[in-house]
N, CA, C and O atoms as CSV, one atom per row, in Angstrom:
chain,resi,resn,atom,element,x,y,z
A,1,UNK,N,N,63.666,129.543,220.871
A,1,UNK,CA,C,63.937,129.434,219.494
A,1,UNK,C,C,65.077,129.851,219.285
A,1,UNK,O,O,65.352,130.932,219.804
A,2,UNK,N,N,66.064,129.207,218.520
A,2,UNK,CA,C,67.364,129.767,218.116
A,2,UNK,C,C,67.110,130.614,216.856
A,2,UNK,O,O,66.408,130.215,215.927
A,3,UNK,N,N,67.744,131.840,216.886
A,3,UNK,CA,C,67.562,132.812,216.031
A,3,UNK,C,C,68.666,132.517,214.589
A,3,UNK,O,O,68.569,133.110,213.514
A,4,UNK,N,N,69.545,131.602,214.883
A,4,UNK,CA,C,70.485,131.591,213.595
A,4,UNK,C,C,69.697,130.520,212.706
A,4,UNK,O,O,69.297,129.405,213.039
A,5,UNK,N,N,69.585,131.209,211.428
A,5,UNK,CA,C,68.760,130.365,210.415
A,5,UNK,C,C,69.421,129.094,210.050
A,5,UNK,O,O,68.668,128.171,209.740
A,6,UNK,N,N,70.672,128.888,210.031
A,6,UNK,CA,C,71.518,127.713,209.716
A,6,UNK,C,C,71.170,126.639,210.803
A,6,UNK,O,O,70.884,125.514,210.393
A,7,UNK,N,N,71.168,126.872,212.099
A,7,UNK,CA,C,70.557,126.122,213.096
A,7,UNK,C,C,69.174,125.507,212.994
A,7,UNK,O,O,68.910,124.330,213.238
A,8,UNK,N,N,68.284,126.491,212.585
A,8,UNK,CA,C,66.979,126.186,212.338
A,8,UNK,C,C,66.934,125.199,211.023
A,8,UNK,O,O,66.143,124.255,211.056
A,9,UNK,N,N,67.558,125.346,210.151
A,9,UNK,CA,C,67.706,124.478,208.861
A,9,UNK,C,C,68.014,123.062,209.247
A,9,UNK,O,O,67.362,122.101,208.836
A,10,UNK,N,N,69.053,122.981,210.069
A,10,UNK,CA,C,69.437,121.709,210.430
A,10,UNK,C,C,68.461,121.042,211.223
A,10,UNK,O,O,68.267,119.835,211.082
A,11,UNK,N,N,67.808,121.755,212.073
A,11,UNK,CA,C,66.717,121.263,212.934
A,11,UNK,C,C,65.596,120.653,211.957
A,11,UNK,O,O,65.151,119.515,212.114
A,12,UNK,N,N,65.194,121.496,210.961
A,12,UNK,CA,C,64.297,121.134,210.221
A,12,UNK,C,C,64.510,119.723,209.394
A,12,UNK,O,O,63.584,118.954,209.137
A,13,UNK,N,N,65.831,119.522,209.035
A,13,UNK,CA,C,66.239,118.512,208.372
A,13,UNK,C,C,66.304,117.270,209.117
A,13,UNK,O,O,66.055,116.189,208.582
A,14,UNK,N,N,66.671,117.406,210.479
A,14,UNK,CA,C,66.617,116.289,211.525
A,14,UNK,C,C,65.231,115.819,211.604
A,14,UNK,O,O,64.950,114.630,211.455
A,15,UNK,N,N,64.212,116.884,211.875
A,15,UNK,CA,C,62.768,116.416,212.122
A,15,UNK,C,C,62.344,115.754,210.858
A,15,UNK,O,O,61.633,114.760,211.005
A,16,UNK,N,N,62.656,116.126,209.604
A,16,UNK,CA,C,62.120,115.549,208.426
A,16,UNK,C,C,62.822,114.258,208.149
A,16,UNK,O,O,62.340,113.586,207.237
A,17,UNK,N,N,63.814,113.813,208.735
A,17,UNK,CA,C,64.609,112.662,208.393
A,17,UNK,C,C,65.295,112.784,207.151
A,17,UNK,O,O,65.503,111.744,206.526
A,18,UNK,N,N,65.690,113.891,206.672
A,18,UNK,CA,C,66.269,114.009,205.444
A,18,UNK,C,C,67.800,114.336,205.701
A,18,UNK,O,O,68.143,114.611,206.851
A,19,UNK,N,N,68.721,114.319,204.691
A,19,UNK,CA,C,70.077,114.333,204.802
A,19,UNK,C,C,70.462,115.875,203.959
A,19,UNK,O,O,70.566,116.042,202.743
A,20,UNK,N,N,70.605,116.770,204.933
A,20,UNK,CA,C,71.058,118.162,204.642
A,20,UNK,C,C,72.291,118.236,203.760
A,20,UNK,O,O,72.380,119.033,202.827
A,21,UNK,N,N,73.273,117.338,204.108
A,21,UNK,CA,C,74.536,117.421,203.539
A,21,UNK,C,C,74.389,116.947,202.052
A,21,UNK,O,O,75.055,117.463,201.154
A,22,UNK,N,N,73.527,115.986,201.843
A,22,UNK,CA,C,73.311,115.456,200.575
A,22,UNK,C,C,72.798,116.452,199.486
A,22,UNK,O,O,73.230,116.542,198.337
A,23,UNK,N,N,71.766,117.204,200.076
A,23,UNK,CA,C,71.007,118.204,199.391
A,23,UNK,C,C,71.981,119.522,199.106
A,23,UNK,O,O,71.981,120.189,198.071
A,24,UNK,N,N,72.692,119.702,200.114
A,24,UNK,CA,C,73.831,120.877,199.865
A,24,UNK,C,C,74.699,120.359,198.791
A,24,UNK,O,O,74.853,121.158,197.867
A,25,UNK,N,N,75.297,119.243,198.675
A,25,UNK,CA,C,76.140,118.739,197.758
A,25,UNK,C,C,75.336,118.789,196.535
A,25,UNK,O,O,75.807,119.487,195.637
A,26,UNK,N,N,74.150,118.159,196.293
A,26,UNK,CA,C,73.527,118.316,194.920
A,26,UNK,C,C,73.228,119.518,194.437
A,26,UNK,O,O,73.195,119.644,193.213
A,27,UNK,N,N,72.986,120.502,195.177
A,27,UNK,CA,C,72.661,122.055,194.686
A,27,UNK,C,C,73.869,122.613,194.524
A,27,UNK,O,O,73.888,123.411,193.587
A,28,UNK,N,N,74.967,122.475,195.142
A,28,UNK,CA,C,76.348,123.227,195.136
A,28,UNK,C,C,77.015,122.410,193.667
A,28,UNK,O,O,77.939,122.908,193.025
A,29,UNK,N,N,76.573,121.526,193.422
A,29,UNK,CA,C,77.211,120.927,192.050
A,29,UNK,C,C,76.206,121.336,190.794
A,29,UNK,O,O,76.605,121.344,189.629
A,30,UNK,N,N,74.979,121.643,191.145
A,30,UNK,CA,C,74.031,121.965,190.009
A,30,UNK,C,C,74.581,123.416,189.539
A,30,UNK,O,O,74.897,124.324,190.308
A,31,UNK,N,N,74.632,123.454,188.122
A,31,UNK,CA,C,75.138,124.738,187.510
A,31,UNK,C,C,74.421,125.994,187.690
A,31,UNK,O,O,75.018,127.052,187.491
A,32,UNK,N,N,73.186,125.981,188.052
A,32,UNK,CA,C,72.326,126.963,188.384
A,32,UNK,C,C,71.843,126.833,189.834
A,32,UNK,O,O,70.954,127.610,190.185
A,33,UNK,N,N,72.280,126.018,190.646
A,33,UNK,CA,C,71.724,125.806,192.139
A,33,UNK,C,C,72.178,127.078,192.917
A,33,UNK,O,O,73.156,127.778,192.654
A,34,UNK,N,N,71.253,127.246,193.954
A,34,UNK,CA,C,71.592,128.317,194.893
A,34,UNK,C,C,71.965,127.722,196.156
A,34,UNK,O,O,71.249,126.785,196.511
A,35,UNK,N,N,72.926,128.051,196.925
A,35,UNK,CA,C,73.163,127.592,198.223
A,35,UNK,C,C,73.648,128.774,199.012
A,35,UNK,O,O,74.786,129.215,198.854
A,36,UNK,N,N,72.820,129.268,199.830
A,36,UNK,CA,C,73.058,130.404,200.893
A,36,UNK,C,C,72.866,129.923,202.136
A,36,UNK,O,O,71.782,129.493,202.529
A,37,UNK,N,N,74.078,129.977,202.927
A,37,UNK,CA,C,73.994,129.668,204.367
A,37,UNK,C,C,74.627,130.878,205.173
A,37,UNK,O,O,75.811,131.206,205.250
A,38,UNK,N,N,73.499,131.451,205.756
A,38,UNK,CA,C,73.919,132.692,206.504
A,38,UNK,C,C,73.288,132.643,207.833
A,38,UNK,O,O,72.300,131.919,207.952
A,39,UNK,N,N,73.758,133.377,208.958
A,39,UNK,CA,C,72.911,133.366,210.213
A,39,UNK,C,C,71.575,133.959,209.849
A,39,UNK,O,O,70.593,133.446,210.384
A,40,UNK,N,N,71.404,134.905,209.067
A,40,UNK,CA,C,69.938,135.377,209.095
A,40,UNK,C,C,69.200,134.721,207.901
A,40,UNK,O,O,67.977,134.850,207.836
A,41,UNK,N,N,69.842,134.056,206.995
A,41,UNK,CA,C,68.910,133.376,206.046
A,41,UNK,C,C,69.790,132.132,205.541
A,41,UNK,O,O,71.019,132.125,205.459
A,42,UNK,N,N,68.905,131.065,205.213
A,42,UNK,CA,C,69.386,129.916,204.530
A,42,UNK,C,C,68.376,129.751,203.290
A,42,UNK,O,O,67.156,129.853,203.417
A,43,UNK,N,N,69.091,129.458,201.958
A,43,UNK,CA,C,68.171,129.103,200.798
A,43,UNK,C,C,68.856,128.038,200.201
A,43,UNK,O,O,70.083,127.939,200.212
A,44,UNK,N,N,68.114,127.264,199.698
A,44,UNK,CA,C,68.489,126.161,198.876
A,44,UNK,C,C,67.359,126.046,197.746
A,44,UNK,O,O,66.235,125.619,198.012
A,45,UNK,N,N,67.747,126.464,196.448
A,45,UNK,CA,C,66.864,126.469,195.303
A,45,UNK,C,C,67.474,126.305,193.997
A,45,UNK,O,O,68.691,126.428,193.858
A,46,UNK,N,N,66.706,126.039,193.044
A,46,UNK,CA,C,67.239,125.870,191.589
A,46,UNK,C,C,66.101,126.137,190.607
A,46,UNK,O,O,64.931,126.147,190.990
A,47,UNK,N,N,66.480,126.370,189.231
A,47,UNK,CA,C,65.472,126.460,188.233
A,47,UNK,C,C,64.833,125.056,187.926
A,47,UNK,O,O,65.441,123.987,187.965
A,48,UNK,N,N,63.539,125.230,187.623
A,48,UNK,CA,C,62.716,123.937,187.347
A,48,UNK,C,C,61.713,124.445,186.284
A,48,UNK,O,O,61.542,125.633,186.013
A,49,UNK,N,N,61.025,123.325,185.673
A,49,UNK,CA,C,59.824,123.594,184.885
A,49,UNK,C,C,58.695,123.472,185.951
A,49,UNK,O,O,58.572,122.470,186.654
A,50,UNK,N,N,57.890,124.545,186.022
A,50,UNK,CA,C,56.894,124.612,186.972
A,50,UNK,C,C,55.743,123.354,187.029
A,50,UNK,O,O,55.151,122.950,188.030
A,51,UNK,N,N,55.631,122.912,185.754
A,51,UNK,CA,C,54.635,121.831,185.482
A,51,UNK,C,C,55.268,120.409,185.950
A,51,UNK,O,O,54.527,119.435,186.084
A,52,UNK,N,N,56.510,120.333,186.167
A,52,UNK,CA,C,57.137,119.025,186.332
A,52,UNK,C,C,57.315,118.777,187.942
A,52,UNK,O,O,58.381,118.526,188.503
A,53,UNK,N,N,56.097,118.897,188.522
A,53,UNK,CA,C,56.157,118.786,189.898
A,53,UNK,C,C,56.967,117.752,190.723
A,53,UNK,O,O,57.692,118.006,191.684
A,54,UNK,N,N,56.690,116.432,190.123
A,54,UNK,CA,C,57.493,115.178,190.610
A,54,UNK,C,C,59.057,115.275,190.389
A,54,UNK,O,O,59.756,114.491,191.030
A,55,UNK,N,N,59.553,116.018,189.683
A,55,UNK,CA,C,60.953,116.344,189.516
A,55,UNK,C,C,61.590,117.333,190.395
A,55,UNK,O,O,62.793,117.282,190.652
A,56,UNK,N,N,60.687,118.361,190.925
A,56,UNK,CA,C,61.364,119.461,191.617
A,56,UNK,C,C,62.328,119.073,192.663
A,56,UNK,O,O,63.388,119.691,192.768
A,57,UNK,N,N,62.006,118.005,193.513
A,57,UNK,CA,C,62.939,117.750,194.495
A,57,UNK,C,C,64.159,116.796,194.057
A,57,UNK,O,O,64.966,116.392,194.894
A,58,UNK,N,N,64.244,116.468,192.725
A,58,UNK,CA,C,65.415,115.711,192.122
A,58,UNK,C,C,66.316,116.797,192.053
A,58,UNK,O,O,66.282,117.384,190.971
A,59,UNK,N,N,67.164,117.266,192.943
A,59,UNK,CA,C,68.015,118.436,193.000
A,59,UNK,C,C,68.992,118.392,191.810
A,59,UNK,O,O,69.123,119.428,191.158
A,60,UNK,N,N,69.719,117.251,191.451
A,60,UNK,CA,C,70.769,117.298,190.567
A,60,UNK,C,C,69.968,117.507,188.975
A,60,UNK,O,O,70.602,117.840,187.974
A,61,UNK,N,N,68.719,117.286,188.979
A,61,UNK,CA,C,67.981,117.380,187.528
A,61,UNK,C,C,68.229,118.695,187.106
A,61,UNK,O,O,68.045,119.569,187.953
A,62,UNK,N,N,68.659,119.083,185.826
A,62,UNK,CA,C,68.626,120.226,185.142
A,62,UNK,C,C,67.553,120.385,184.306
A,62,UNK,O,O,67.141,119.390,183.711
A,63,UNK,N,N,66.952,121.583,184.125
A,63,UNK,CA,C,65.827,121.714,183.373
A,63,UNK,C,C,66.249,122.994,182.448
A,63,UNK,O,O,66.216,124.150,182.870
A,64,UNK,N,N,66.630,122.647,181.196
A,64,UNK,CA,C,66.984,123.569,180.091
A,64,UNK,C,C,66.047,124.668,179.764
A,64,UNK,O,O,66.397,125.800,179.428
A,65,UNK,N,N,64.758,124.222,179.897
A,65,UNK,CA,C,63.542,125.259,179.622
A,65,UNK,C,C,62.830,125.589,180.980
A,65,UNK,O,O,61.607,125.514,181.100
A,66,UNK,N,N,63.705,125.974,182.032
A,66,UNK,CA,C,63.023,126.231,183.432
A,66,UNK,C,C,62.276,127.419,183.119
A,66,UNK,O,O,62.728,128.257,182.339
A,67,UNK,N,N,61.052,127.551,183.734
A,67,UNK,CA,C,60.203,128.731,183.879
A,67,UNK,C,C,59.973,129.180,185.344
A,67,UNK,O,O,59.254,130.138,185.627
A,68,UNK,N,N,60.617,128.440,186.239
A,68,UNK,CA,C,60.488,128.687,187.759
A,68,UNK,C,C,61.761,128.621,188.476
A,68,UNK,O,O,62.796,128.104,188.056
A,69,UNK,N,N,61.555,129.271,189.749
A,69,UNK,CA,C,62.670,129.039,190.784
A,69,UNK,C,C,61.997,128.138,191.729
A,69,UNK,O,O,60.900,128.460,192.186
A,70,UNK,N,N,62.610,126.953,192.081
A,70,UNK,CA,C,62.005,126.094,193.101
A,70,UNK,C,C,62.750,126.382,194.368
A,70,UNK,O,O,63.961,126.164,194.385
A,71,UNK,N,N,62.192,126.816,195.350
A,71,UNK,CA,C,62.824,126.870,196.664
A,71,UNK,C,C,62.644,125.421,197.425
A,71,UNK,O,O,61.546,125.058,197.846
A,72,UNK,N,N,63.604,124.789,197.530
A,72,UNK,CA,C,63.849,123.864,198.274
A,72,UNK,C,C,63.800,123.886,199.846
A,72,UNK,O,O,63.280,123.047,200.582
A,73,UNK,N,N,64.375,124.888,200.143
A,73,UNK,CA,C,64.390,125.336,201.633
A,73,UNK,C,C,64.673,126.876,201.719
A,73,UNK,O,O,65.548,127.453,201.073
A,74,UNK,N,N,63.885,127.409,202.531
A,74,UNK,CA,C,64.195,128.719,202.845
A,74,UNK,C,C,63.776,129.070,204.318
A,74,UNK,O,O,62.597,129.052,204.672
A,75,UNK,N,N,64.833,129.397,205.167
A,75,UNK,CA,C,64.621,129.641,206.665
A,75,UNK,C,C,65.102,130.997,207.050
A,75,UNK,O,O,66.222,131.283,206.627
A,76,UNK,N,N,64.587,131.739,207.646
A,76,UNK,CA,C,65.011,133.104,208.096
A,76,UNK,C,C,64.315,134.161,207.746
A,76,UNK,O,O,63.085,134.177,207.700
A,77,UNK,N,N,65.110,135.180,207.459
A,77,UNK,CA,C,64.776,136.591,207.099
A,77,UNK,C,C,64.233,136.680,205.725
A,77,UNK,O,O,65.010,136.831,204.782
A,78,UNK,N,N,62.807,136.588,205.521
A,78,UNK,CA,C,62.022,136.702,204.269
A,78,UNK,C,C,62.200,138.060,203.533
A,78,UNK,O,O,62.167,138.101,202.304
A,79,UNK,N,N,62.357,138.991,204.168
A,79,UNK,CA,C,62.635,140.366,203.533
A,79,UNK,C,C,63.917,140.246,202.857
A,79,UNK,O,O,64.047,140.572,201.677
A,80,UNK,N,N,64.821,139.810,203.533
A,80,UNK,CA,C,66.275,139.772,202.883
A,80,UNK,C,C,66.299,138.822,201.659
A,80,UNK,O,O,66.922,139.060,200.624
A,81,UNK,N,N,65.502,137.651,201.908
A,81,UNK,CA,C,65.394,136.694,200.779
A,81,UNK,C,C,64.747,137.478,199.476
A,81,UNK,O,O,65.176,137.327,198.332
A,82,UNK,N,N,63.813,138.209,199.781
A,82,UNK,CA,C,63.058,138.896,198.679
A,82,UNK,C,C,64.139,139.921,197.909
A,82,UNK,O,O,64.347,139.991,196.698
A,83,UNK,N,N,64.763,140.693,198.989
A,83,UNK,CA,C,65.693,141.663,198.394
A,83,UNK,C,C,67.009,141.016,197.467
A,83,UNK,O,O,67.617,141.628,196.589
A,84,UNK,N,N,67.231,139.773,197.869
A,84,UNK,CA,C,68.455,139.032,197.277
A,84,UNK,C,C,67.920,138.452,195.923
A,84,UNK,O,O,68.684,138.280,194.974
A,85,UNK,N,N,66.492,138.137,195.858
A,85,UNK,CA,C,66.009,137.381,194.806
A,85,UNK,C,C,65.727,138.314,193.700
A,85,UNK,O,O,65.579,137.881,192.557
A,86,UNK,N,N,65.649,139.512,193.960
A,86,UNK,CA,C,65.502,140.696,192.798
A,86,UNK,C,C,66.790,140.439,191.979
A,86,UNK,O,O,66.693,140.588,190.761
A,87,UNK,N,N,67.856,140.110,192.443
A,87,UNK,CA,C,69.225,140.107,191.724
A,87,UNK,C,C,69.405,138.834,190.827
A,87,UNK,O,O,70.305,138.746,189.992
A,88,UNK,N,N,68.357,137.729,191.098
A,88,UNK,CA,C,68.455,136.663,190.298
A,88,UNK,C,C,67.881,136.834,188.793
A,88,UNK,O,O,67.094,137.737,188.509
A,89,UNK,N,N,68.326,135.930,187.902
A,89,UNK,CA,C,67.521,136.112,186.623
A,89,UNK,C,C,65.995,135.622,186.961
A,89,UNK,O,O,65.649,134.611,187.572
A,90,UNK,N,N,65.189,136.646,186.375
A,90,UNK,CA,C,63.744,136.477,186.795
A,90,UNK,C,C,63.165,135.135,185.972
A,90,UNK,O,O,63.563,134.797,184.857
A,91,UNK,N,N,62.357,134.591,186.592
A,91,UNK,CA,C,61.665,133.477,186.009
A,91,UNK,C,C,60.018,133.991,186.110
A,91,UNK,O,O,59.675,135.045,186.645
A,92,UNK,N,N,59.113,133.027,185.489
A,92,UNK,CA,C,57.696,133.282,185.655
A,92,UNK,C,C,57.067,133.072,187.063
A,92,UNK,O,O,56.264,133.828,187.609
A,93,UNK,N,N,57.625,131.802,187.596
A,93,UNK,CA,C,57.115,131.477,188.795
A,93,UNK,C,C,58.103,131.247,189.819
A,93,UNK,O,O,59.312,131.188,189.595
A,94,UNK,N,N,57.458,131.094,191.164
A,94,UNK,CA,C,58.143,130.639,192.319
A,94,UNK,C,C,57.589,129.392,192.868
A,94,UNK,O,O,56.425,129.306,193.258
A,95,UNK,N,N,58.347,128.529,192.890
A,95,UNK,CA,C,57.618,126.959,193.161
A,95,UNK,C,C,58.182,126.546,194.652
A,95,UNK,O,O,59.328,126.805,195.018
A,96,UNK,N,N,57.223,125.877,195.438
A,96,UNK,CA,C,57.804,125.484,196.858
A,96,UNK,C,C,56.738,124.380,197.312
A,96,UNK,O,O,55.656,124.188,196.758
A,97,UNK,N,N,57.187,123.764,198.302
A,97,UNK,CA,C,56.200,122.910,198.996
A,97,UNK,C,C,56.411,123.352,200.582
A,97,UNK,O,O,57.526,123.717,200.956
A,98,UNK,N,N,55.447,123.308,201.365
A,98,UNK,CA,C,55.577,123.498,202.682
A,98,UNK,C,C,56.052,122.222,203.632
A,98,UNK,O,O,55.408,121.934,204.641
A,99,UNK,N,N,57.097,121.565,203.274
A,99,UNK,CA,C,57.467,120.665,204.024
A,99,UNK,C,C,56.754,119.773,204.752
A,99,UNK,O,O,55.965,119.029,204.169
A,100,UNK,N,N,56.913,119.712,206.061
A,100,UNK,CA,C,56.121,118.746,206.874
A,100,UNK,C,C,54.777,119.237,207.099
A,100,UNK,O,O,54.045,118.480,207.737
A,101,UNK,N,N,54.264,120.415,206.687
A,101,UNK,CA,C,53.015,120.897,206.953
A,101,UNK,C,C,52.091,120.648,205.870
A,101,UNK,O,O,51.006,120.188,206.224
A,102,UNK,N,N,52.269,120.849,204.594
A,102,UNK,CA,C,51.397,120.485,203.483
A,102,UNK,C,C,52.377,120.123,202.314
A,102,UNK,O,O,53.125,120.973,201.832
A,103,UNK,N,N,52.340,118.769,201.860
A,103,UNK,CA,C,53.229,118.397,200.745
A,103,UNK,C,C,52.580,118.858,199.521
A,103,UNK,O,O,53.310,118.642,198.554
A,104,UNK,N,N,51.408,119.449,199.192
A,104,UNK,CA,C,51.056,119.809,198.038
A,104,UNK,C,C,51.844,121.021,197.460
A,104,UNK,O,O,52.099,122.028,198.120
A,105,UNK,N,N,52.156,120.853,196.333
A,105,UNK,CA,C,52.932,121.967,195.621
A,105,UNK,C,C,52.274,123.318,195.468
A,105,UNK,O,O,51.061,123.409,195.283
A,106,UNK,N,N,53.078,124.375,195.546
A,106,UNK,CA,C,52.671,125.576,195.272
A,106,UNK,C,C,53.271,126.411,194.140
A,106,UNK,O,O,54.466,126.269,193.881
A,107,UNK,N,N,52.528,127.264,193.455
A,107,UNK,CA,C,53.240,127.925,192.335
A,107,UNK,C,C,52.611,129.427,192.605
A,107,UNK,O,O,51.400,129.643,192.658
A,108,UNK,N,N,53.611,130.403,192.761
A,108,UNK,CA,C,53.302,131.733,192.710
A,108,UNK,C,C,54.086,132.544,191.660
A,108,UNK,O,O,55.180,132.196,191.216
A,109,UNK,N,N,53.470,133.572,191.333
A,109,UNK,CA,C,54.144,134.473,190.280
A,109,UNK,C,C,55.430,135.013,190.943
A,109,UNK,O,O,55.404,135.474,192.084
A,110,UNK,N,N,56.717,134.936,190.095
A,110,UNK,CA,C,57.807,135.607,190.755
A,110,UNK,C,C,57.932,136.852,190.987
A,110,UNK,O,O,58.637,137.260,191.910
A,111,UNK,N,N,57.243,137.669,190.158
A,111,UNK,CA,C,57.240,139.086,190.516
A,111,UNK,C,C,56.367,139.462,191.752
A,111,UNK,O,O,56.643,140.477,192.392
A,112,UNK,N,N,55.419,138.738,192.067
A,112,UNK,CA,C,54.676,138.850,193.299
A,112,UNK,C,C,55.443,138.708,194.618
A,112,UNK,O,O,55.235,139.361,195.640
A,113,UNK,N,N,56.454,137.659,194.417
A,113,UNK,CA,C,57.443,137.384,195.595
A,113,UNK,C,C,58.461,138.320,195.694
A,113,UNK,O,O,58.858,138.572,196.831
A,114,UNK,N,N,59.020,138.944,194.667
A,114,UNK,CA,C,60.365,139.950,194.600
A,114,UNK,C,C,59.756,141.221,195.040
A,114,UNK,O,O,60.361,141.956,195.820
A,115,UNK,N,N,58.401,141.562,194.503
A,115,UNK,CA,C,57.996,142.979,194.769
A,115,UNK,C,C,56.978,143.059,195.792
A,115,UNK,O,O,56.129,143.950,195.780
A,116,UNK,N,N,57.028,142.244,196.592
A,116,UNK,CA,C,56.153,142.200,197.781
A,116,UNK,C,C,56.591,143.206,198.785
A,116,UNK,O,O,55.983,143.321,199.849
């Protein structure tokens, strides 16, 4: 397995049949989008309304009353991700889906993720 998180992210996108460049572009243009591409960690995320599950993956969508961070992709060093997340504006929830494994949405308290 390749240890570079960027390579693993590209591999995930290839397997999923998605366009990583399109997602990177959408989040880079989003006023609150997070795009982090490092050898140890790749993160694509944005603020969302936790109850609007069907809109989470609409990456250009802006949620003025966002109560959650939606993690679109996280690959690599989870401990580093948690440390960096502590510097973000806190929100009530962390939302994500487990990609190809389980498409069901997940919602966890933001504090539990940051303080783990």
